[in-house]
GUKEDREN-438006 format. One record per residue: residue number from 0; x, y, z of N, C-alpha, C in turn. Coordinates in pm, whole numbers. Layout:
<recs>
{rec NUM {X Y Z} {X Y Z} {X Y Z}}
...
</recs>
This chain:
<recs>
{rec 0 {296 3746 5434} {306 3827 5318} {344 3743 5198}}
{rec 1 {265 3751 5102} {297 3679 4979} {327 3781 4870}}
{rec 2 {427 3751 4796} {466 3838 4685} {410 3782 4557}}
{rec 3 {367 3870 4473} {319 3827 4342} {434 3834 4243}}
{rec 4 {440 3732 4167} {543 3728 4063} {474 3742 3929}}
{rec 5 {524 3834 3855} {467 3857 3723} {549 3778 3621}}
{rec 6 {481 3697 3545} {547 3618 3441} {505 3672 3305}}
{rec 7 {603 3710 3230} {575 3758 3094} {580 3641 2997}}
{rec 8 {482 3635 2916} {478 3531 2816} {571 3571 2701}}
{rec 9 {660 3483 2667} {752 3508 2558} {699 3438 2433}}
{rec 10 {682 3516 2333} {633 3461 2207} {752 3447 2114}}
{rec 11 {772 3326 2069} {884 3307 1976} {839 3339 1835}}
{rec 12 {933 3398 1765} {904 3431 1625} {918 3305 1541}}
{rec 13 {837 3298 1441} {849 3186 1348} {977 3206 1267}}
{rec 14 {1047 3097 1245} {1170 3112 1165} {1134 3159 1024}}
{rec 15 {1218 3248 976} {1193 3299 841} {1223 3189 740}}
{rec 16 {1137 3174 647} {1159 3075 544} {1239 3139 431}}
{rec 17 {1337 3065 386} {1417 3115 275} {1338 3103 147}}
{rec 18 {1356 3202 65} {1292 3194 -65} {1363 3088 -147}}
{rec 19 {1286 3003 -205} {1343 2899 -288} {1384 2960 -421}}
{rec 20 {1512 2948 -453} {1561 3006 -578} {1515 2921 -695}}
{rec 21 {1478 2990 -800} {1440 2919 -921} {1564 2861 -988}}
{rec 22 {1545 2747 -1049} {1654 2686 -1124} {1673 2763 -1254}}
{rec 23 {1796 2769 -1297} {1827 2831 -1425} {1792 2730 -1534}}
{rec 24 {1719 2774 -1635} {1681 2685 -1745} {1788 2688 -1853}}
{rec 25 {1814 2569 -1909} {1918 2557 -2011} {1881 2450 -2113}}
{rec 26 {1944 2456 -2227} {1925 2360 -2336} {2057 2288 -2363}}
{rec 27 {2051 2155 -2372} {2167 2073 -2406} {2177 2065 -2557}}
{rec 28 {2294 2105 -2607} {2319 2100 -2751} {2452 2032 -2775}}
{rec 29 {2451 1901 -2782} {2566 1813 -2803} {2681 1837 -2705}}
{rec 30 {2772 1930 -2734} {2890 1949 -2651} {2883 2073 -2561}}
{rec 31 {2769 2136 -2556} {2757 2254 -2471} {2615 2269 -2420}}
{rec 32 {2604 2354 -2320} {2475 2381 -2259} {2459 2533 -2256}}
{rec 33 {2346 2580 -2309} {2319 2724 -2313} {2204 2758 -2221}}
{rec 34 {2225 2857 -2134} {2119 2900 -2044} {2034 3005 -2113}}
{rec 35 {1924 3036 -2049} {1843 3149 -2094} {1913 3278 -2051}}
{rec 36 {1871 3387 -2108} {1924 3518 -2072} {1845 3569 -1951}}
{rec 37 {1888 3530 -1830} {1817 3569 -1707} {1916 3620 -1604}}
{rec 38 {1863 3690 -1505} {1947 3739 -1395} {2009 3622 -1318}}
{rec 39 {1934 3515 -1301} {1984 3398 -1228} {2103 3336 -1300}}
{rec 40 {2098 3328 -1432} {2210 3274 -1510} {2330 3366 -1499}}
{rec 41 {2306 3497 -1505} {2415 3594 -1493} {2479 3587 -1355}}
{rec 42 {2398 3560 -1254} {2450 3548 -1118} {2544 3428 -1105}}
{rec 43 {2510 3315 -1169} {2600 3199 -1168} {2735 3237 -1226}}
{rec 44 {2732 3315 -1333} {2856 3358 -1397} {2930 3458 -1309}}
{rec 45 {2861 3563 -1264} {2926 3670 -1189} {2978 3625 -1053}}
{rec 46 {2902 3545 -981} {2941 3503 -846} {3047 3394 -845}}
{rec 47 {3031 3294 -931} {3119 3177 -924} {3190 3145 -1054}}
{rec 48 {3174 3228 -1152} {3239 3214 -1283} {3207 3081 -1352}}
{rec 49 {3080 3041 -1342} {3036 2925 -1419} {3012 2971 -1562}}
{rec 50 {3071 2904 -1659} {3046 2930 -1800} {3112 3056 -1853}}
{rec 51 {3069 3090 -1974} {3115 3211 -2042} {2994 3291 -2082}}
{rec 52 {2997 3420 -2055} {2887 3509 -2089} {2895 3543 -2237}}
{rec 53 {2787 3515 -2310} {2783 3541 -2454} {2724 3679 -2481}}
{rec 54 {2743 3729 -2602} {2693 3861 -2639} {2542 3874 -2627}}
{rec 55 {2470 3764 -2650} {2323 3770 -2643} {2270 3758 -2500}}
{rec 56 {2361 3756 -2401} {2319 3751 -2262} {2306 3611 -2205}}
{rec 57 {2313 3510 -2292} {2307 3372 -2243} {2444 3334 -2186}}
{rec 58 {2444 3229 -2105} {2569 3178 -2050} {2592 3039 -2110}}
{rec 59 {2710 3021 -2170} {2745 2892 -2226} {2824 2815 -2122}}
{rec 60 {2771 2699 -2082} {2834 2615 -1980} {2903 2498 -2046}}
{rec 61 {3015 2456 -1989} {3077 2332 -2035} {2991 2216 -1984}}
{rec 62 {3013 2099 -2037} {2938 1981 -1991} {2967 1954 -1844}}
{rec 63 {3091 1976 -1801} {3128 1955 -1661} {3055 2052 -1569}}
{rec 64 {3053 2179 -1607} {2983 2280 -1526} {2834 2251 -1520}}
{rec 65 {2777 2212 -1633} {2633 2184 -1638} {2596 2067 -1546}}
{rec 66 {2673 1959 -1548} {2643 1846 -1461} {2657 1886 -1314}}
{rec 67 {2759 1962 -1282} {2779 2007 -1144} {2659 2088 -1096}}
{rec 68 {2614 2183 -1178} {2500 2267 -1140} {2370 2186 -1137}}
{rec 69 {2358 2087 -1225} {2242 1999 -1226} {2236 1920 -1096}}
{rec 70 {2350 1865 -1053} {2354 1790 -928} {2332 1878 -806}}
{rec 71 {2370 2005 -815} {2350 2100 -704} {2209 2159 -705}}
{rec 72 {2127 2114 -798} {1988 2157 -808} {1973 2305 -844}}
{rec 73 {2069 2357 -920} {2065 2497 -961} {2033 2513 -1108}}
{rec 74 {2022 2401 -1180} {2005 2405 -1324} {1899 2304 -1367}}
{rec 75 {1817 2343 -1463} {1720 2254 -1524} {1756 2246 -1672}}
{rec 76 {1795 2126 -1716} {1840 2108 -1853} {1734 2035 -1934}}
{rec 77 {1709 2085 -2053} {1617 2021 -2146} {1694 1987 -2273}}
{rec 78 {1647 1882 -2343} {1710 1847 -2470} {1638 1920 -2583}}
{rec 79 {1678 1890 -2706} {1620 1961 -2821} {1470 1935 -2838}}
{rec 80 {1419 1826 -2773} {1274 1799 -2779} {1201 1864 -2662}}
{rec 81 {1273 1945 -2584} {1220 2016 -2467} {1182 1920 -2354}}
{rec 82 {1248 1805 -2350} {1228 1705 -2246} {1337 1723 -2139}}
{rec 83 {1296 1717 -2010} {1393 1732 -1901} {1500 1624 -1908}}
{rec 84 {1623 1663 -1880} {1736 1570 -1881} {1779 1546 -1736}}
{rec 85 {1776 1419 -1693} {1819 1384 -1558} {1972 1375 -1554}}
{rec 86 {2028 1367 -1434} {2174 1353 -1420} {2225 1228 -1490}}
{rec 87 {2153 1116 -1473} {2196 990 -1535} {2193 1000 -1687}}
{rec 88 {2086 1057 -1742} {2077 1074 -1887} {2187 1166 -1938}}
{rec 89 {2213 1271 -1862} {2316 1367 -1900} {2453 1298 -1907}}
{rec 90 {2484 1217 -1806} {2613 1146 -1803} {2624 1051 -1922}}
{rec 91 {2518 978 -1953} {2520 886 -2068} {2548 961 -2197}}
{rec 92 {2483 1076 -2214} {2502 1155 -2337} {2644 1211 -2345}}
{rec 93 {2697 1256 -2233} {2830 1316 -2236} {2940 1213 -2257}}
{rec 94 {2920 1092 -2208} {3020 986 -2227} {3034 950 -2375}}
{rec 95 {2927 969 -2451} {2934 944 -2596} {3021 1048 -2664}}
{rec 96 {3013 1170 -2616} {3090 1281 -2674} {3233 1280 -2622}}
{rec 97 {3249 1248 -2495} {3379 1254 -2429} {3399 1130 -2343}}
{rec 98 {3471 1028 -2394} {3487 902 -2322} {3549 915 -2182}}
{rec 99 {3637 1013 -2159} {3705 1032 -2032} {3627 1126 -1938}}
{rec 100 {3500 1149 -1969} {3421 1249 -1898} {3414 1224 -1747}}
{rec 101 {3388 1101 -1706} {3366 1074 -1564} {3492 1103 -1481}}
{rec 102 {3607 1066 -1531} {3734 1092 -1460} {3754 1243 -1445}}
{rec 103 {3733 1315 -1554} {3748 1461 -1551} {3644 1524 -1456}}
{rec 104 {3521 1471 -1457} {3417 1527 -1372} {3449 1507 -1223}}
{rec 105 {3503 1393 -1187} {3538 1369 -1047} {3636 1474 -996}}
{rec 106 {3735 1509 -1077} {3832 1612 -1039} {3765 1749 -1036}}
{rec 107 {3686 1779 -1139} {3617 1908 -1146} {3530 1929 -1022}}
{rec 108 {3449 1829 -990} {3356 1838 -877} {3431 1855 -745}}
{rec 109 {3536 1777 -727} {3613 1783 -603} {3676 1921 -583}}
{rec 110 {3731 1977 -689} {3795 2109 -679} {3689 2216 -650}}
{rec 111 {3575 2210 -718} {3467 2307 -694} {3413 2296 -551}}
{rec 112 {3396 2172 -504} {3347 2151 -368} {3444 2205 -264}}
{rec 113 {3571 2215 -298} {3673 2268 -207} {3678 2421 -210}}
{rec 114 {3597 2483 -298} {3589 2628 -300} {3677 2698 -402}}
{rec 115 {3734 2623 -495} {3820 2682 -598} {3742 2697 -729}}
{rec 116 {3783 2791 -810} {3726 2803 -944} {3816 2725 -1038}}
{rec 117 {3755 2638 -1116} {3826 2551 -1208} {3768 2572 -1348}}
{rec 118 {3855 2593 -1444} {3815 2616 -1583} {3897 2525 -1673}}
{rec 119 {3852 2509 -1797} {3929 2428 -1892} {4060 2500 -1923}}
{rec 120 {4158 2422 -1970} {4291 2478 -1998} {4344 2427 -2130}}
{rec 121 {4257 2414 -2229} {4300 2361 -2357} {4412 2444 -2420}}
{rec 122 {4404 2576 -2407} {4508 2659 -2469} {4643 2643 -2401}}
{rec 123 {4644 2585 -2280} {4770 2557 -2211} {4815 2413 -2235}}
{rec 124 {4735 2335 -2306} {4769 2196 -2330} {4741 2108 -2210}}
{rec 125 {4646 2149 -2126} {4611 2073 -2006} {4460 2057 -2000}}
{rec 126 {4413 1980 -1903} {4269 1963 -1886} {4206 2083 -1816}}
{rec 127 {4267 2124 -1704} {4208 2230 -1623} {4313 2329 -1576}}
{rec 128 {4265 2449 -1545} {4343 2547 -1470} {4262 2582 -1345}}
{rec 129 {4330 2602 -1235} {4263 2626 -1108} {4317 2755 -1046}}
{rec 130 {4223 2835 -996} {4256 2963 -934} {4252 2950 -783}}
{rec 131 {4335 3030 -716} {4330 3036 -569} {4190 3074 -524}}
{rec 132 {4155 3038 -402} {4026 3076 -346} {4013 3228 -346}}
{rec 133 {3897 3275 -388} {3871 3419 -390} {3918 3489 -516}}
{rec 134 {3991 3420 -602} {4040 3480 -726} {3951 3433 -840}}
{rec 135 {3906 3528 -921} {3823 3494 -1037} {3906 3507 -1163}}
{rec 136 {3878 3424 -1263} {3950 3437 -1390} {3937 3580 -1443}}
{rec 137 {4050 3631 -1491} {4053 3769 -1540} {4107 3865 -1436}}
{rec 138 {4093 3831 -1307} {4147 3915 -1201} {4294 3884 -1176}}
{rec 139 {4331 3758 -1192} {4468 3714 -1172} {4485 3583 -1249}}
{rec 140 {4607 3533 -1252} {4635 3409 -1325} {4603 3287 -1239}}
{rec 141 {4580 3176 -1307} {4558 3050 -1237} {4688 3007 -1171}}
{rec 142 {4676 2936 -1060} {4796 2889 -990} {4840 2751 -1039}}
{rec 143 {4743 2664 -1070} {4775 2526 -1108} {4715 2490 -1243}}
{rec 144 {4778 2394 -1307} {4711 2320 -1414} {4700 2176 -1363}}
{rec 145 {4586 2116 -1396} {4558 1981 -1343} {4529 1884 -1457}}
{rec 146 {4587 1766 -1443} {4560 1655 -1534} {4490 1545 -1455}}
{rec 147 {4364 1513 -1488} {4297 1401 -1422} {4343 1267 -1482}}
{rec 148 {4369 1171 -1397} {4417 1040 -1440} {4345 933 -1356}}
{rec 149 {4303 824 -1419} {4245 712 -1344} {4359 635 -1279}}
{rec 150 {4336 584 -1159} {4441 515 -1084} {4497 392 -1158}}
{rec 151 {4419 335 -1247} {4464 216 -1318} {4533 245 -1450}}
{rec 152 {4539 371 -1491} {4601 403 -1620} {4751 424 -1603}}
{rec 153 {4821 407 -1714} {4967 421 -1714} {5006 559 -1767}}
{rec 154 {5111 612 -1712} {5165 740 -1755} {5314 719 -1779}}
{rec 155 {5358 738 -1903} {5499 717 -1932} {5581 836 -1883}}
{rec 156 {5712 816 -1874} {5799 926 -1833} {5794 1039 -1935}}
{rec 157 {5775 1005 -2062} {5765 1109 -2166} {5638 1193 -2147}}
{rec 158 {5526 1125 -2116} {5400 1198 -2089} {5417 1287 -1966}}
{rec 159 {5479 1231 -1863} {5500 1305 -1740} {5588 1428 -1764}}
{rec 160 {5696 1409 -1839} {5787 1520 -1868} {5717 1627 -1951}}
{rec 161 {5633 1584 -2047} {5560 1681 -2130} {5463 1763 -2045}}
{rec 162 {5393 1700 -1955} {5299 1770 -1867} {5374 1869 -1777}}
{rec 163 {5488 1825 -1726} {5569 1910 -1640} {5623 2031 -1718}}
{rec 164 {5663 2009 -1841} {5715 2117 -1925} {5605 2220 -1954}}
{rec 165 {5482 2172 -1982} {5370 2264 -2008} {5346 2351 -1885}}
{rec 166 {5344 2291 -1767} {5321 2367 -1644} {5432 2470 -1623}}
{rec 167 {5555 2428 -1643} {5669 2517 -1622} {5668 2634 -1722}}
{rec 168 {5636 2605 -1847} {5637 2710 -1950} {5522 2809 -1933}}
{rec 169 {5413 2768 -1869} {5300 2859 -1845} {5305 2922 -1705}}
{rec 170 {5415 2896 -1633} {5436 2951 -1498} {5324 2913 -1402}}
{rec 171 {5284 2787 -1411} {5182 2734 -1322} {5238 2609 -1254}}
{rec 172 {5176 2572 -1145} {5217 2450 -1076} {5143 2333 -1138}}
{rec 173 {5212 2221 -1151} {5152 2100 -1207} {5090 2017 -1096}}
{rec 174 {4966 1975 -1119} {4900 1887 -1026} {4839 1771 -1104}}
{rec 175 {4858 1652 -1054} {4796 1533 -1111} {4686 1492 -1015}}
{rec 176 {4563 1478 -1067} {4450 1433 -987} {4422 1288 -1019}}
{rec 177 {4451 1199 -926} {4434 1056 -948} {4300 1013 -890}}
{rec 178 {4215 960 -978} {4078 922 -942} {4071 771 -924}}
{rec 179 {4020 727 -808} {4005 583 -785} {3868 535 -833}}
{rec 180 {3842 408 -817} {3717 349 -868} {3592 400 -797}}
{rec 181 {3606 456 -678} {3492 512 -605} {3468 658 -639}}
{rec 182 {3555 717 -720} {3542 858 -758} {3614 953 -664}}
{rec 183 {3689 899 -568} {3768 984 -478} {3895 1028 -549}}
{rec 184 {3941 1149 -517} {4056 1206 -588} {4169 1233 -489}}
{rec 185 {4290 1194 -530} {4412 1226 -456} {4497 1312 -548}}
{rec 186 {4551 1422 -494} {4629 1515 -574} {4777 1505 -541}}
{rec 187 {4857 1517 -646} {5001 1524 -630} {5048 1648 -704}}
{rec 188 {5116 1738 -631} {5171 1857 -692} {5318 1829 -723}}
{rec 189 {5358 1860 -845} {5493 1832 -890} {5565 1964 -910}}
{rec 190 {5689 1972 -859} {5768 2094 -872} {5905 2059 -930}}
{rec 191 {5962 2155 -1002} {6098 2143 -1053} {6195 2164 -937}}
{rec 192 {6296 2080 -929} {6402 2098 -828} {6536 2093 -899}}
{rec 193 {6618 2194 -874} {6752 2193 -933} {6849 2126 -836}}
{rec 194 {6930 2032 -887} {7025 1961 -799} {7139 2052 -756}}
</recs>
């Protein structure tokens, strides 16, 4: 007696291909980058709080945010002649406007890559303010203010005390982001201690 075995042919489904998202188009205008008024630009703002939403529907990005999005392949930047701007060209142009740009960008990029929202903190007298993960600006206050510093630069006790005073007066934690020559960042959080 022989038994027949029935074998069912299993057909595998083809993996679904992800839709390739279109890059957000933007124009570089000296110290800022303006996106078009599109849903994709609004999504960058709404989801991750990149830039500031303007009344005309465009999103104004800082130079740091624009470079980050350019490197992440989410942004297409053109200059006033409507010529595409590469990451290298963008960095060269920004260094003319802001000599300390690369040090600040290393800290900005590292914090964003860690999943935090980082925004400028000029009104607090600092470089950046950083929000806890999952917190968006406007929903709650920033937890830290950060000062980016190159590992070879000097910081006097007066500078250090002034930075600490700014953090204390704004009820935020002070963090110093020290950037080495390879662009790696080490953070030091400073707290007040009463003897």
